[in-house]
ROSE-4610 file (N, C-alpha, C; in Angstrom, 1 decimal, always signed):
// ROSE-4610
residu = [M/M/M/F/F/F/L/L/L/L/L/L/G/G/G/K/K/K/T/T/T/G/G/G/K/K/K/A/A/A/A/A/A/L/L/L/S/S/S/C/C/C/L/L/L/A/A/A/G/G/G/T/T/T/L/L/L/A/A/A/L/L/L/A/A/A/G/G/G/A/A/A/A/A/A/T/T/T/T/T/T/Q/Q/Q/A/A/A/Q/Q/Q/E/E/E/I/I/I/S/S/S/R/R/R/G/G/G/E/E/E/V/V/V/I/I/I/A/A/A/T/T/T/T/T/T/C/C/C/Y/Y/Y/T/T/T/C/C/C/H/H/H/G/G/G/T/T/T/Y/Y/Y/G/G/G/V/V/V/S/S/S/P/P/P/G/G/G/A/A/A/I/I/I/P/P/P/S/S/S/I/I/I/N/N/N/E/E/E/I/I/I/S/S/S/A/A/A/D/D/D/R/R/R/M/M/M/A/A/A/A/A/A/I/I/I/L/L/L/Q/Q/Q/A/A/A/Y/Y/Y/R/R/R/S/S/S/G/G/G/Q/Q/Q/R/R/R/V/V/V/A/A/A/T/T/T/V/V/V/M/M/M/G/G/G/R/R/R/H/H/H/A/A/A/S/S/S/G/G/G/Y/Y/Y/T/T/T/D/D/D/E/E/E/E/E/E/I/I/I/R/R/R/E/E/E/V/V/V/A/A/A/Q/Q/Q/Y/Y/Y/F/F/F/G/G/G/K/K/K/L/L/L/Q/Q/Q/K/K/K/R/R/R/G/G/G/K/K/K]
num = [1/1/1/2/2/2/3/3/3/4/4/4/5/5/5/6/6/6/7/7/7/8/8/8/9/9/9/10/10/10/11/11/11/12/12/12/13/13/13/14/14/14/15/15/15/16/16/16/17/17/17/18/18/18/19/19/19/20/20/20/21/21/21/22/22/22/23/23/23/24/24/24/25/25/25/26/26/26/27/27/27/28/28/28/29/29/29/30/30/30/31/31/31/32/32/32/33/33/33/34/34/34/35/35/35/36/36/36/37/37/37/38/38/38/39/39/39/40/40/40/41/41/41/42/42/42/43/43/43/44/44/44/45/45/45/46/46/46/47/47/47/48/48/48/49/49/49/50/50/50/51/51/51/52/52/52/53/53/53/54/54/54/55/55/55/56/56/56/57/57/57/58/58/58/59/59/59/60/60/60/61/61/61/62/62/62/63/63/63/64/64/64/65/65/65/66/66/66/67/67/67/68/68/68/69/69/69/70/70/70/71/71/71/72/72/72/73/73/73/74/74/74/75/75/75/76/76/76/77/77/77/78/78/78/79/79/79/80/80/80/81/81/81/82/82/82/83/83/83/84/84/84/85/85/85/86/86/86/87/87/87/88/88/88/89/89/89/90/90/90/91/91/91/92/92/92/93/93/93/94/94/94/95/95/95/96/96/96/97/97/97/98/98/98/99/99/99/100/100/100/101/101/101/102/102/102/103/103/103/104/104/104/105/105/105/106/106/106/107/107/107/108/108/108/109/109/109/110/110/110/111/111/111]
x = [+5.6/+4.4/+4.4/+3.1/+2.4/+1.3/+1.5/+0.5/-0.7/-1.6/-2.8/-3.4/-4.4/-5.4/-6.4/-6.4/-7.6/-8.7/-9.4/-10.3/-10.0/-8.6/-7.9/-7.2/-7.5/-6.9/-8.1/-9.5/-10.2/-11.1/-10.5/-11.3/-10.1/-9.0/-8.3/-8.8/-8.8/-9.3/-10.3/-11.7/-12.7/-12.8/-12.0/-11.4/-11.1/-9.8/-9.0/-9.8/-10.7/-11.9/-12.7/-13.3/-14.4/-13.3/-12.3/-11.3/-11.0/-10.7/-10.4/-11.8/-12.8/-14.1/-14.3/-14.3/-14.6/-13.5/-12.6/-12.1/-10.9/-10.6/-10.1/-8.6/-8.1/-6.9/-6.7/-6.0/-5.7/-4.6/-4.4/-3.0/-2.3/-3.0/-2.3/-2.7/-1.7/-1.6/-2.0/-3.6/-4.0/-3.5/-3.0/-2.9/-3.5/-4.1/-5.6/-5.0/-5.2/-4.5/-5.2/-4.2/-5.2/-6.2/-6.2/-7.3/-8.5/-8.7/-9.5/-10.0/-9.2/-9.5/-9.9/-9.6/-10.1/-11.3/-11.8/-13.6/-14.4/-14.0/-14.7/-15.8/-14.8/-16.0/-16.7/-16.4/-17.7/-18.8/-18.6/-19.7/-21.0/-20.6/-21.8/-22.9/-22.4/-23.6/-23.8/-22.8/-22.9/-23.0/-23.1/-23.3/-22.3/-22.1/-21.0/-20.4/-19.3/-18.5/-19.0/-19.8/-20.0/-21.7/-22.0/-23.8/-24.7/-25.6/-26.2/-27.7/-27.8/-29.3/-30.5/-30.0/-31.0/-30.5/-31.2/-31.1/-29.6/-29.0/-27.7/-26.8/-26.1/-25.5/-24.8/-24.7/-23.8/-22.4/-21.1/-19.8/-19.4/-19.7/-19.4/-19.0/-19.8/-19.0/-18.6/-17.8/-17.0/-15.5/-15.0/-13.4/-12.6/-11.9/-10.5/-10.4/-9.9/-9.5/-10.6/-11.9/-13.0/-13.6/-13.2/-13.4/-12.4/-11.2/-10.3/-10.1/-11.1/-11.3/-12.2/-13.5/-14.5/-14.2/-13.4/-12.4/-12.1/-11.3/-10.1/-11.4/-12.2/-12.9/-13.8/-14.4/-15.1/-13.8/-12.9/-11.8/-11.6/-11.7/-11.2/-12.0/-13.2/-14.6/-15.0/-14.7/-15.4/-16.7/-16.5/-17.9/-18.5/-20.0/-20.4/-21.4/-21.5/-22.4/-22.3/-23.7/-23.7/-22.8/-22.0/-21.0/-19.5/-19.5/-18.7/-17.2/-17.1/-16.5/-16.0/-16.1/-15.4/-15.0/-15.2/-14.7/-13.8/-13.8/-12.8/-11.5/-12.0/-10.9/-10.0/-10.3/-9.1/-8.4/-8.2/-7.4/-6.6/-5.4/-4.2/-4.1/-3.8/-3.6/-3.4/-2.6/-2.1/-3.4/-4.0/-4.9/-6.2/-6.4/-7.5/-7.2/-6.1/-5.6/-6.0/-5.5/-5.8/-6.9/-8.0/-9.7/-9.9/-9.6/-10.2/-9.6/-8.5/-8.1/-8.8/-9.2/-10.0/-11.3/-12.1/-13.7/-13.2/-12.0/-12.2/-11.7/-10.9/-10.6/-11.8/-13.0/-15.0/-15.3/-15.1/-15.5/-15.4/-14.0/-13.7/-13.9/-14.2/-14.3/-16.4/-16.6/-18.5/-18.9/-18.3/-18.9/-20.1]
y = [-32.0/-31.1/-32.1/-32.1/-33.2/-32.5/-33.2/-32.1/-32.6/-32.0/-32.3/-31.9/-32.7/-32.4/-31.2/-30.7/-29.6/-29.9/-31.2/-31.1/-31.1/-32.2/-31.6/-30.3/-29.4/-28.0/-27.5/-28.1/-27.0/-27.6/-28.5/-29.4/-29.0/-28.2/-28.4/-26.8/-25.8/-24.6/-24.1/-25.2/-24.8/-25.7/-26.4/-27.1/-25.8/-25.1/-24.0/-23.0/-22.6/-21.5/-21.8/-22.5/-23.0/-22.7/-23.8/-23.4/-22.0/-21.3/-20.2/-19.2/-19.4/-18.7/-19.7/-20.7/-21.1/-20.8/-20.4/-19.7/-21.1/-21.7/-23.3/-23.3/-22.3/-22.4/-22.9/-23.6/-25.0/-25.2/-25.4/-25.4/-26.6/-27.6/-28.9/-29.1/-28.9/-29.5/-30.7/-30.7/-32.0/-32.3/-33.7/-33.7/-34.4/-34.0/-34.2/-35.1/-36.1/-36.9/-36.2/-36.1/-35.6/-36.6/-38.1/-38.7/-38.5/-37.6/-36.9/-35.8/-34.7/-33.5/-33.8/-34.6/-35.2/-35.9/-36.4/-37.1/-36.0/-34.8/-33.7/-33.5/-33.3/-33.5/-34.7/-36.2/-36.3/-36.1/-35.8/-35.5/-34.4/-33.6/-32.9/-33.8/-34.8/-35.9/-37.2/-37.8/-38.8/-38.6/-37.3/-37.4/-37.4/-36.7/-36.8/-37.9/-38.2/-39.4/-40.7/-40.0/-41.0/-41.9/-41.0/-41.7/-41.0/-41.3/-40.7/-40.6/-39.4/-39.2/-39.1/-39.4/-39.6/-40.4/-40.5/-41.4/-41.7/-40.6/-41.2/-42.2/-43.5/-44.4/-43.9/-44.4/-44.3/-45.1/-44.4/-45.1/-45.3/-45.1/-45.7/-47.3/-47.8/-49.6/-50.1/-49.5/-50.0/-50.1/-51.1/-51.5/-50.7/-50.3/-49.3/-50.1/-51.2/-51.8/-51.8/-52.1/-51.8/-50.4/-49.2/-48.2/-47.7/-48.1/-47.5/-48.2/-49.4/-49.8/-49.5/-48.7/-48.1/-46.4/-45.8/-44.7/-44.8/-45.9/-45.8/-46.3/-47.2/-47.3/-46.2/-45.2/-44.2/-42.9/-43.4/-42.0/-42.9/-44.0/-44.1/-44.7/-44.3/-44.4/-46.1/-47.1/-48.0/-48.9/-47.6/-47.5/-46.2/-46.1/-44.7/-44.4/-42.8/-42.3/-40.7/-40.2/-38.5/-38.3/-37.6/-37.0/-37.5/-39.2/-39.5/-39.9/-39.4/-39.9/-38.8/-37.2/-36.1/-35.9/-35.9/-36.3/-37.1/-38.1/-39.1/-38.4/-38.2/-37.6/-36.8/-35.9/-35.1/-35.3/-36.9/-37.5/-38.3/-38.4/-39.0/-40.3/-41.5/-42.8/-43.0/-42.0/-41.9/-41.2/-39.8/-39.7/-40.3/-41.2/-42.2/-43.4/-43.8/-44.4/-44.0/-42.7/-42.3/-41.5/-41.3/-41.6/-42.5/-43.7/-44.9/-45.6/-45.3/-45.6/-45.0/-43.4/-42.9/-43.7/-44.2/-44.8/-45.9/-46.7/-48.0/-48.2/-47.1/-46.8/-46.3/-45.8/-45.3/-47.0/-47.5/-48.7/-49.7/-49.8/-50.7/-50.0/-48.9/-48.1/-48.4/-48.3/-48.4/-46.9/-46.3/-44.9/-44.4]
z = [+28.1/+28.0/+26.5/+26.3/+24.8/+24.3/+22.7/+21.7/+21.7/+21.3/+21.4/+19.6/+19.5/+18.3/+18.2/+17.3/+17.1/+18.4/+18.8/+19.9/+21.1/+21.0/+22.3/+22.7/+21.9/+22.2/+22.7/+22.4/+22.3/+23.6/+24.1/+25.4/+26.1/+26.2/+27.4/+27.5/+26.1/+26.6/+27.4/+27.3/+28.2/+29.0/+29.4/+30.8/+31.2/+30.9/+31.6/+32.2/+31.0/+31.6/+32.0/+32.2/+33.4/+34.6/+34.9/+36.0/+36.1/+35.3/+36.1/+36.2/+35.9/+36.5/+37.4/+37.5/+39.1/+40.6/+39.9/+40.5/+41.5/+41.0/+41.3/+41.9/+42.7/+43.2/+44.3/+44.5/+45.3/+45.9/+46.9/+47.8/+47.3/+46.8/+46.1/+44.5/+43.9/+42.4/+42.3/+41.6/+41.1/+39.5/+39.8/+38.1/+37.6/+36.1/+35.6/+34.2/+34.1/+32.7/+31.4/+30.3/+29.3/+28.5/+28.8/+28.8/+29.2/+30.5/+31.4/+30.6/+30.1/+29.8/+28.4/+27.6/+26.3/+26.6/+27.8/+28.1/+27.9/+28.7/+29.0/+27.7/+26.8/+25.3/+24.8/+25.3/+25.2/+26.3/+27.3/+28.3/+27.7/+26.7/+25.9/+25.6/+24.9/+24.3/+25.1/+25.4/+26.6/+28.1/+28.6/+29.7/+30.8/+32.1/+32.5/+33.4/+32.8/+33.1/+32.3/+31.6/+30.3/+30.3/+31.5/+31.7/+31.0/+29.9/+29.0/+30.1/+30.1/+30.8/+29.8/+28.2/+26.7/+25.8/+24.7/+23.7/+22.9/+23.5/+23.3/+23.8/+24.0/+24.2/+25.6/+26.4/+28.1/+27.5/+27.5/+26.9/+28.4/+29.9/+31.0/+31.1/+30.5/+30.8/+30.0/+29.0/+27.5/+28.4/+27.8/+28.3/+27.3/+28.0/+27.3/+25.9/+26.0/+24.8/+24.0/+23.8/+23.1/+22.6/+23.6/+23.4/+22.4/+22.2/+21.8/+20.0/+20.1/+19.1/+18.3/+19.0/+18.4/+17.4/+18.7/+18.1/+17.2/+16.9/+15.7/+14.6/+14.4/+13.7/+13.4/+14.0/+13.6/+12.9/+13.3/+12.5/+11.1/+10.9/+9.4/+9.0/+9.5/+8.5/+8.5/+9.3/+9.2/+9.9/+10.7/+11.4/+11.7/+11.4/+10.9/+12.2/+11.9/+12.8/+12.4/+12.8/+13.0/+12.7/+14.3/+14.2/+14.6/+15.2/+16.0/+14.9/+13.6/+12.6/+13.1/+12.9/+12.6/+14.0/+15.1/+16.5/+16.5/+16.2/+16.3/+15.2/+14.5/+13.5/+14.0/+14.7/+15.3/+16.6/+16.7/+17.8/+17.4/+17.9/+17.7/+18.1/+17.8/+18.5/+19.7/+20.5/+21.8/+22.3/+21.7/+22.2/+22.6/+21.3/+21.7/+22.4/+23.0/+23.7/+25.2/+25.4/+26.6/+26.8/+26.4/+26.8/+26.8/+25.4/+26.6/+27.6/+27.8/+29.1/+30.2/+30.3/+31.3/+31.4/+30.4/+30.6/+31.0/+30.5/+31.0/+32.8/+33.5/+34.6/+35.2/+34.8/+35.1/+35.2/+34.1/+34.4/+35.6/+35.7/+36.7/+38.2/+38.5/+39.6/+39.8/+38.6/+38.5/+39.1/+38.2/+38.1/+37.0]
């Protein structure tokens, strides 16, 4: 079992509710990484799989190392934006690393 920050718990609750409502019972359990669960909170602004349909930047082409550095800079206040500092402040170092790895894998697959 793993521990989630406030934002991670909210994301997990939203995902669980969505899956329950969608009737997502399957015969084979699929493992969803914690990074993927956390990433669902990014989709609201940055688009599904980090591909933004609007003015907010897409984040699907950022390497895992760069994504982690950006999120840590928002969390520490070294990088300033409208809401990203508040979002990033809810994540632990491990959660930042995991969401960065998830988006890094998307970059490599060309999603």
